[in-house]
Backbone as numpy.savetxt, mean C-alpha at the origin, in Angstrom:
# Nx Ny Nz CAx CAy CAz Cx Cy Cz
-10.05 -26.96 10.84 -10.90 -25.77 10.84 -10.02 -24.52 10.84
-10.27 -23.61 9.90 -9.44 -22.42 9.79 -9.60 -21.54 11.02
-8.53 -20.81 11.32 -8.53 -19.94 12.48 -9.42 -18.73 12.22
-10.17 -18.31 13.27 -11.03 -17.15 13.14 -10.17 -15.88 13.05
-10.70 -14.84 12.37 -9.90 -13.63 12.14 -9.31 -13.01 13.40
-10.07 -12.97 14.50 -9.56 -12.34 15.71 -8.34 -13.09 16.24
-8.43 -14.41 16.28 -7.31 -15.21 16.77 -6.13 -15.13 15.81
-6.41 -15.13 14.51 -5.33 -15.02 13.53 -4.56 -13.72 13.72
-5.29 -12.60 13.87 -4.62 -11.31 14.02 -3.81 -11.25 15.30
-4.32 -11.85 16.37 -3.59 -11.84 17.63 -2.26 -12.57 17.52
-2.26 -13.67 16.76 -1.06 -14.48 16.66 -0.16 -14.09 15.50
-0.78 -13.75 14.35 0.00 -13.63 13.12 -0.27 -12.37 12.30
-1.09 -11.45 12.80 -1.48 -10.30 11.97 -0.31 -9.47 11.49
0.61 -9.13 12.40 1.74 -8.29 11.98 2.82 -9.12 11.31
2.94 -10.38 11.70 3.82 -11.30 10.98 3.44 -11.34 9.51
2.14 -11.38 9.24 1.67 -11.42 7.85 2.04 -10.15 7.11
2.00 -8.99 7.78 2.40 -7.74 7.15 3.87 -7.79 6.74
4.71 -8.30 7.63 6.14 -8.39 7.32 6.38 -9.33 6.15
5.77 -10.50 6.20 5.99 -11.48 5.13 5.49 -10.94 3.80
4.38 -10.21 3.81 3.84 -9.64 2.57 4.83 -8.69 1.92
5.63 -8.01 2.74 6.62 -7.08 2.20 7.70 -7.80 1.39
7.83 -9.12 1.56 8.86 -9.89 0.87 8.37 -10.51 -0.44
7.08 -10.47 -0.72 6.59 -11.12 -1.93 7.20 -10.48 -3.15
7.87 -11.27 -3.97 8.57 -10.77 -5.15 9.92 -10.17 -4.86
10.35 -10.22 -3.59 11.64 -9.64 -3.19 12.50 -10.74 -2.57
13.82 -10.63 -2.66 14.70 -11.66 -2.06 14.70 -11.57 -0.54
14.64 -12.73 0.10 14.74 -12.81 1.56 16.21 -12.95 1.92
16.93 -11.85 1.83 18.39 -11.89 1.98 18.82 -10.95 3.09
18.72 -11.43 4.33 19.13 -10.61 5.47 20.63 -10.80 5.73
21.31 -9.71 5.94 22.70 -9.76 6.36 22.77 -9.41 7.85
23.80 -9.88 8.56 23.87 -9.64 10.01 23.78 -8.17 10.40
24.34 -7.28 9.58 24.37 -5.87 9.94 23.50 -5.00 9.04
22.66 -5.62 8.20 21.89 -4.83 7.26 20.61 -5.55 6.87
19.44 -4.93 7.08 18.19 -5.55 6.64 18.12 -5.60 5.11
17.36 -6.54 4.60 17.14 -6.60 3.16 16.31 -5.41 2.71
16.23 -5.21 1.41 15.45 -4.09 0.87 13.98 -4.22 1.26
13.45 -5.46 1.27 12.05 -5.68 1.64 11.81 -5.30 3.09
12.69 -5.73 3.99 12.51 -5.41 5.40 12.73 -3.92 5.65
13.66 -3.32 4.93 13.89 -1.88 5.08 12.63 -1.11 4.68
11.95 -1.56 3.64 10.71 -0.90 3.22 9.64 -1.04 4.30
9.52 -2.25 4.89 8.56 -2.45 5.97 8.89 -1.55 7.15
10.16 -1.49 7.54 10.56 -0.66 8.68 10.29 0.81 8.41
10.62 1.28 7.22 10.42 2.70 6.90 8.93 3.05 6.97
8.10 2.24 6.33 6.67 2.56 6.31 6.07 2.46 7.71
6.42 1.42 8.46 5.80 1.19 9.76 6.28 2.20 10.80
7.56 2.57 10.75 8.06 3.59 11.67 7.28 4.90 11.52
6.90 5.23 10.28 6.26 6.53 10.03 4.74 6.46 10.06
4.15 5.29 10.24 2.69 5.17 10.26 2.17 4.47 11.51
2.82 3.36 11.92 2.35 2.58 13.07 3.55 2.08 13.87
4.35 2.97 14.46 5.57 2.52 15.13 5.33 1.52 16.26
4.15 1.58 16.89 3.83 0.64 17.96 3.70 -0.80 17.47
3.49 -0.99 16.15 3.31 -2.34 15.61 4.63 -3.09 15.48
5.76 -2.38 15.55 7.05 -3.04 15.37 7.32 -4.07 16.47
7.00 -3.72 17.71 7.21 -4.67 18.81 6.34 -5.90 18.64
5.11 -5.71 18.16 4.23 -6.85 17.91 4.80 -7.74 16.82
5.33 -7.12 15.77 5.93 -7.89 14.68 7.10 -8.72 15.19
7.98 -8.10 15.98 9.16 -8.81 16.50 8.75 -10.01 17.33
7.74 -9.84 18.19 7.30 -10.94 19.06 6.64 -12.05 18.25
5.74 -11.69 17.33 5.05 -12.70 16.55 6.01 -13.50 15.68
6.99 -12.83 15.08 7.96 -13.53 14.24 8.83 -14.46 15.07
9.29 -13.97 16.21 10.16 -14.80 17.05 9.39 -16.00 17.62
8.17 -15.78 18.07 7.35 -16.88 18.59 7.11 -17.93 17.51
6.84 -17.48 16.29 6.58 -18.42 15.20 7.84 -19.21 14.87
8.99 -18.53 14.83 10.24 -19.21 14.50 10.60 -20.25 15.55
10.32 -19.96 16.80 10.66 -20.88 17.88 9.69 -22.04 18.00
8.49 -21.87 17.47 7.47 -22.92 17.55 6.86 -23.15 16.18
7.66 -23.64 15.23 7.14 -23.84 13.87 6.04 -24.90 13.86
5.03 -24.71 13.03 3.92 -25.65 12.99 4.28 -26.94 12.25
3.64 -28.01 12.64 3.78 -29.27 11.91 2.80 -29.31 10.75
2.92 -30.31 9.92 2.08 -30.40 8.72 0.61 -30.55 9.07
0.30 -31.29 10.14 -1.09 -31.51 10.50 -1.77 -30.20 10.87
-1.13 -29.41 11.71 -1.74 -28.17 12.14 -1.82 -27.17 10.99
-0.85 -27.21 10.10 -0.95 -26.37 8.91 -2.15 -26.76 8.06
-2.35 -28.07 7.88 -3.46 -28.56 7.06 -4.81 -28.22 7.69
-4.85 -28.09 9.01 -6.08 -27.72 9.70 -6.33 -26.21 9.71
-5.37 -25.46 9.22 -5.50 -24.02 9.18 -5.29 -23.35 10.51
-4.62 -24.04 11.44 -4.43 -23.50 12.79 -3.14 -22.71 12.92
-2.34 -22.71 11.87 -1.09 -21.95 11.89 -0.95 -21.15 10.61
-0.13 -20.13 10.68 0.12 -19.30 9.51 1.10 -20.00 8.59
0.71 -20.28 7.35 1.65 -20.90 6.40 2.51 -19.84 5.73
3.81 -19.86 5.96 4.69 -18.86 5.37 4.73 -19.06 3.84
4.41 -18.03 3.06 4.47 -18.16 1.60 5.90 -18.43 1.13
6.02 -18.81 -0.10 7.34 -19.08 -0.67 8.13 -17.77 -0.79
9.22 -17.68 -0.07 10.08 -16.49 -0.13 11.42 -16.82 -0.79
11.47 -17.96 -1.46 12.67 -18.32 -2.19 13.74 -18.99 -1.37
13.40 -19.46 -0.18 14.37 -20.13 0.69 13.99 -21.59 0.90
14.97 -22.48 1.06 14.65 -23.86 1.43 13.94 -23.88 2.78
13.08 -24.85 2.97 12.33 -24.93 4.22 13.24 -24.98 5.43
14.40 -25.61 5.27 15.34 -25.74 6.39 15.94 -24.39 6.81
15.87 -23.38 5.93 16.46 -22.06 6.23 15.45 -21.06 6.77
14.16 -21.42 6.74 13.12 -20.46 7.12 13.26 -20.00 8.57
13.53 -20.93 9.48 13.60 -20.57 10.89 14.71 -19.54 11.15
15.90 -19.80 10.61 17.01 -18.86 10.83 16.73 -17.51 10.18
16.08 -17.54 9.03 15.73 -16.27 8.37 14.75 -15.47 9.21
13.72 -16.13 9.76 12.75 -15.43 10.59 13.41 -14.84 11.83
14.31 -15.59 12.44 15.01 -15.07 13.62 15.88 -13.87 13.26
16.50 -13.90 12.07 17.30 -12.75 11.63 16.41 -11.53 11.41
15.22 -11.73 10.84 14.27 -10.63 10.65 13.86 -10.05 12.00
13.53 -10.93 12.95 13.14 -10.47 14.28 14.28 -9.70 14.95
15.50 -10.15 14.77 16.65 -9.46 15.36 16.81 -8.05 14.78
16.62 -7.92 13.46 16.73 -6.60 12.83 15.65 -5.66 13.34
14.43 -6.17 13.48 13.34 -5.32 13.98 13.62 -4.91 15.42
14.07 -5.85 16.24 14.40 -5.53 17.63 15.50 -4.47 17.70
16.53 -4.63 16.89 17.63 -3.66 16.88 17.14 -2.28 16.46
16.25 -2.25 15.47 15.71 -0.97 15.00 14.93 -0.28 16.11
14.15 -1.05 16.86 13.37 -0.48 17.97 14.30 0.04 19.06
15.26 -0.78 19.45 16.15 -0.40 20.55 17.02 0.81 20.19
17.39 0.92 18.92 18.20 2.06 18.48 17.36 3.29 18.18
16.04 3.10 18.09 15.19 4.20 17.66 15.53 4.65 16.26
15.93 3.68 15.43 16.47 3.99 14.09 15.35 4.04 13.06
14.61 5.13 13.06 13.56 5.29 12.06 14.19 5.70 10.73
13.98 4.92 9.67 14.54 5.31 8.36 14.00 6.66 7.91
14.81 7.40 7.19 14.38 8.70 6.68 13.24 8.52 5.67
12.29 9.45 5.65 11.23 9.37 4.63 11.83 9.41 3.23
11.23 8.67 2.34 11.67 8.69 0.94 10.54 8.15 0.10
10.71 8.19 -1.20 9.75 7.55 -2.09 9.78 6.05 -1.85
8.64 5.37 -1.98 8.62 3.91 -1.84 9.59 3.26 -2.81
10.16 2.13 -2.37 11.14 1.44 -3.20 10.70 0.04 -3.61
9.59 -0.45 -3.06 9.12 -1.78 -3.42 7.64 -1.72 -3.77
7.17 -2.76 -4.46 5.75 -2.84 -4.82 4.88 -2.81 -3.57
5.28 -3.57 -2.55 4.51 -3.59 -1.31 4.44 -2.20 -0.69
5.55 -1.49 -0.66 5.58 -0.18 -0.02 4.73 0.84 -0.77
4.71 0.78 -2.10 3.85 1.69 -2.85 2.39 1.51 -2.44
1.94 0.26 -2.34 0.53 0.01 -2.02 0.23 0.25 -0.55
1.21 -0.01 0.33 1.00 0.28 1.75 0.88 1.78 1.99
1.63 2.57 1.26 1.63 4.02 1.47 0.50 4.72 0.74
0.09 4.18 -0.42 -0.94 4.83 -1.24 -2.07 3.85 -1.55
-2.79 3.36 -0.53 -3.81 2.33 -0.77 -4.97 2.79 -1.63
-5.48 4.00 -1.40 -6.62 4.46 -2.18 -6.21 4.81 -3.61
-5.02 5.33 -3.78 -4.52 5.61 -5.13 -4.34 4.31 -5.91
-3.89 3.25 -5.22 -3.80 1.94 -5.87 -5.18 1.42 -6.26
-6.17 1.64 -5.40 -7.54 1.22 -5.72 -8.07 1.99 -6.93
-7.79 3.28 -6.96 -8.26 4.15 -8.05 -7.61 3.77 -9.38
-6.28 3.69 -9.40 -5.58 3.40 -10.65 -5.81 1.97 -11.11
-5.75 1.02 -10.18 -5.93 -0.38 -10.55 -7.36 -0.72 -10.90
-8.33 -0.01 -10.29 -9.73 -0.32 -10.53 -10.34 0.41 -11.71
-9.89 1.64 -11.97 -10.50 2.45 -13.03 -9.60 2.64 -14.25
-8.32 2.29 -14.11 -7.40 2.51 -15.23 -6.59 1.26 -15.54
-7.26 0.11 -15.46 -6.66 -1.14 -15.91 -6.70 -1.18 -17.43
-6.25 -2.27 -18.01 -6.24 -2.39 -19.47 -7.66 -2.41 -20.06
-8.68 -2.66 -19.20 -10.06 -2.69 -19.68 -10.69 -1.30 -19.71
-9.99 -0.29 -19.26 -10.55 1.06 -19.16 -11.12 1.56 -20.50
-10.41 1.39 -21.65 -10.97 1.90 -22.91 -12.29 1.23 -23.30
-12.53 0.01 -22.82 -13.78 -0.68 -23.15 -14.92 -0.25 -22.23
-14.59 0.34 -21.08 -15.61 0.69 -20.09 -15.96 2.17 -20.09
-15.01 3.00 -20.51 -15.24 4.45 -20.47 -14.81 5.09 -21.78
-15.46 6.21 -22.09 -15.13 6.91 -23.33 -13.74 7.52 -23.28
-13.34 7.99 -22.11 -12.03 8.61 -21.96 -11.66 8.65 -20.48
-10.48 9.20 -20.19 -10.01 9.27 -18.81 -10.93 10.13 -17.94
-11.43 11.20 -18.51 -12.29 12.10 -17.74 -13.54 11.38 -17.27
-14.11 10.56 -18.12 -15.31 9.82 -17.73 -15.00 8.82 -16.63
-13.83 8.19 -16.70 -13.44 7.24 -15.66 -13.27 7.94 -14.31
-12.64 9.12 -14.33 -12.47 9.88 -13.09 -13.84 10.28 -12.54
-14.73 10.70 -13.40 -16.06 11.10 -12.97 -16.82 9.90 -12.38
-16.67 8.73 -12.98 -17.33 7.54 -12.46 -16.81 7.19 -11.07
-15.49 7.30 -10.89 -14.92 7.05 -9.55 -15.50 8.03 -8.54
-15.54 9.31 -8.89 -16.03 10.34 -7.97 -17.50 10.12 -7.62
-18.30 9.74 -8.62 -19.74 9.58 -8.41 -20.08 8.31 -7.63
-19.23 7.28 -7.73 -19.56 5.99 -7.13 -18.81 5.69 -5.84
-17.98 6.61 -5.38 -17.13 6.37 -4.23 -17.52 7.28 -3.09
-17.46 6.77 -1.86 -17.77 7.57 -0.69 -16.91 8.83 -0.66
-17.51 9.98 -0.38 -16.73 11.24 -0.38 -15.51 11.21 0.53
-15.57 10.47 1.63 -14.41 10.41 2.51 -13.24 9.68 1.85
-13.55 8.67 1.03 -12.49 7.97 0.30 -11.95 8.84 -0.84
-12.83 9.62 -1.45 -12.36 10.55 -2.48 -11.40 11.57 -1.85
-11.76 12.05 -0.65 -10.87 12.99 0.04 -9.54 12.34 0.37
-9.58 11.06 0.73 -8.34 10.34 1.02 -7.48 10.24 -0.23
-8.12 9.96 -1.37 -7.38 9.88 -2.63 -6.72 11.22 -2.95
-7.44 12.31 -2.75 -6.88 13.64 -3.02 -5.62 13.85 -2.18
-5.69 13.46 -0.90 -4.53 13.59 -0.03 -3.36 12.75 -0.51
-3.64 11.52 -0.95 -2.57 10.65 -1.43 -1.97 11.20 -2.73
-2.80 11.76 -3.59 -2.28 12.37 -4.82 -1.31 13.50 -4.49
-1.70 14.36 -3.56 -0.82 15.47 -3.18 0.45 14.96 -2.50
0.33 13.89 -1.72 1.52 13.33 -1.08 2.48 12.76 -2.12
1.94 12.07 -3.13 2.81 11.54 -4.18 3.47 12.68 -4.96
2.69 13.70 -5.30 3.26 14.83 -6.05 4.33 15.55 -5.24
4.19 15.53 -3.90 5.17 16.19 -3.04 6.51 15.47 -3.03
6.55 14.23 -3.55 7.83 13.52 -3.66 8.71 14.12 -4.76
8.12 14.92 -5.64 8.86 15.58 -6.74 9.64 14.56 -7.58
8.94 13.50 -7.98 9.56 12.49 -8.83 9.73 13.04 -10.24
10.80 12.60 -10.91 10.88 12.96 -12.32 9.87 12.10 -13.08
9.65 12.43 -14.35 8.55 11.79 -15.07 8.74 10.29 -15.26
9.98 9.83 -15.41 10.19 8.39 -15.56 9.85 7.67 -14.26
10.22 8.27 -13.12 9.90 7.66 -11.84 8.40 7.75 -11.56
7.77 8.83 -12.00 6.34 8.97 -11.81 5.60 7.92 -12.65
6.08 7.66 -13.85 5.48 6.62 -14.69 5.63 5.26 -14.03
6.79 5.01 -13.42 7.00 3.75 -12.69 6.04 3.66 -11.50
5.83 4.79 -10.81 4.94 4.80 -9.64 3.52 4.42 -10.01
2.97 5.03 -11.07 1.58 4.73 -11.44 1.46 3.30 -11.95
2.51 2.77 -12.58 2.49 1.38 -13.02 2.50 0.44 -11.81
3.33 0.74 -10.81 3.36 -0.06 -9.58 2.00 -0.06 -8.89
1.29 1.06 -9.01 0.01 1.20 -8.33 -1.16 0.70 -9.17
-0.88 0.10 -10.33 -1.93 -0.61 -11.06 -2.42 0.04 -12.33
-1.90 1.18 -12.73 -2.36 1.82 -13.96 -1.78 1.09 -15.17
-2.65 0.68 -16.08 -2.22 -0.12 -17.24 -2.48 0.59 -18.56
-2.89 1.86 -18.52 -3.09 2.64 -19.74 -2.25 3.91 -19.63
-1.99 4.51 -20.76 -1.22 5.75 -20.77 -2.12 6.91 -20.33
-1.56 7.95 -19.73 -2.37 9.13 -19.43 -2.83 9.78 -20.72
-3.87 10.59 -20.67 -4.37 11.22 -21.90 -3.33 12.18 -22.48
-3.24 12.19 -23.77 -2.33 13.12 -24.46 -2.83 14.55 -24.29
-1.94 15.51 -24.13 -0.47 15.40 -24.12 0.11 15.32 -22.71
-0.68 14.88 -21.74 -0.24 14.90 -20.34 0.86 13.88 -20.06
1.81 14.28 -19.26 2.75 13.34 -18.66 2.04 12.72 -17.44
2.56 11.61 -16.89 1.92 11.02 -15.71 1.77 12.01 -14.56
2.83 12.79 -14.29 2.76 13.74 -13.19 1.74 14.83 -13.43
1.70 15.36 -14.64 0.74 16.42 -14.96 -0.69 15.91 -14.88
-0.90 14.66 -15.31 -2.25 14.09 -15.25 -2.68 13.87 -13.80
-1.79 13.38 -12.94 -2.13 13.19 -11.53 -2.49 14.54 -10.89
-1.74 15.58 -11.23 -2.04 16.91 -10.69 -3.41 17.38 -11.16
-3.75 17.10 -12.43 -5.05 17.49 -12.96 -6.17 16.73 -12.28
-5.95 15.43 -12.01 -6.96 14.63 -11.32 -7.18 15.16 -9.91
-6.10 15.47 -9.19 -6.22 16.02 -7.84 -7.01 17.33 -7.88
-6.75 18.16 -8.88 -7.45 19.43 -9.01 -8.93 19.21 -9.28
-9.24 18.28 -10.18 -10.64 18.03 -10.54 -11.41 17.45 -9.35
-10.83 16.48 -8.67 -11.52 15.87 -7.54 -11.63 16.83 -6.36
-10.75 17.84 -6.32 -10.75 18.79 -5.22 -11.81 19.87 -5.34
-12.54 19.87 -6.42 -13.60 20.87 -6.55 -14.70 20.58 -5.54
-15.13 21.61 -4.85 -16.18 21.47 -3.85 -17.53 21.69 -4.52
-18.46 20.73 -4.35 -19.80 20.83 -4.93 -20.82 20.88 -3.79
-21.36 22.05 -3.58 -22.36 22.20 -2.53 -23.75 22.27 -3.16
-24.61 21.31 -2.81 -25.95 21.28 -3.39 -26.86 22.24 -2.62
-27.67 22.98 -3.37 -28.64 23.86 -2.73 -29.88 23.90 -3.61
-30.95 24.43 -3.07 -32.21 24.49 -3.80 -32.33 25.82 -4.51
-32.50 25.79 -5.80 -32.61 27.01 -6.59 -33.96 27.66 -6.46
-34.13 28.82 -7.09 -35.41 29.56 -7.01 -36.60 28.75 -7.50
-36.35 27.84 -8.47 -37.45 27.04 -9.00 -37.65 25.74 -8.23
-36.90 25.55 -7.13 -37.05 24.35 -6.32 -36.19 23.19 -6.78
-35.51 23.36 -7.92 -34.67 22.28 -8.43 -33.30 22.31 -7.75
-32.67 21.13 -7.65 -31.34 21.04 -7.04 -30.32 21.69 -7.97
-29.50 22.55 -7.43 -28.44 23.18 -8.18 -27.14 23.00 -7.41
-26.04 23.32 -8.05 -24.74 23.10 -7.45 -23.89 24.36 -7.55
-23.11 24.56 -6.54 -22.15 25.67 -6.54 -20.76 25.08 -6.56
-19.99 25.35 -7.59 -18.66 24.79 -7.73 -17.60 25.80 -7.32
-16.70 25.42 -6.45 -15.59 26.26 -6.05 -14.30 25.46 -6.22
-13.30 26.10 -6.74 -12.01 25.45 -6.89 -11.08 25.98 -5.82
-10.46 25.06 -5.07 -9.52 25.45 -4.03 -8.10 25.25 -4.55
-7.27 26.24 -4.38 -5.91 26.17 -4.91 -4.96 26.06 -3.75
């Protein structure tokens, strides 16, 4: 019988976050240097949920010291570590090395400096709503579903909770504040799920700025003289 969500999160919730950071990345910890995947996890978590680091260290160490047998794995009572490119015999030592790096980071108070995300996991962890927007509305099927980019943006705005739209606007401004060059910006939108080119003649960065501007328009509904619903549009700069 699979473990219930509450029990899973208590035992393995943050462990799962750490392991997810390694998907598609090498599990190559050195004694004095975390791998790129772990460095991305540390950077993001230090700046968003620093209290979760101690939980991660404990869950990883507990799991490494008490690895599950095949029966309990088959019953869904333990967290099955995904394939990280290591032989099964090396998993325990690797997990202990990861736990040691996290512990050292906590004890040293060594919060990595803010920077642009460097891994696929970090892009989506830092910009979740932007990933939802680009991956959901600008996949390769976008030309079959919408007449153009403007219609897709309008559909997102009309069908999405205003609080999530506001979150997307914030994430767009945060990404633009990284001041990426256009090649890096193109890489960023691809990492976040965009599979079509921005509308001509826009570069990826210019298009993201235009989307943030369009979504940032305030629409206040009021009743006009004839009783019909009307809108007042204001642009905030």
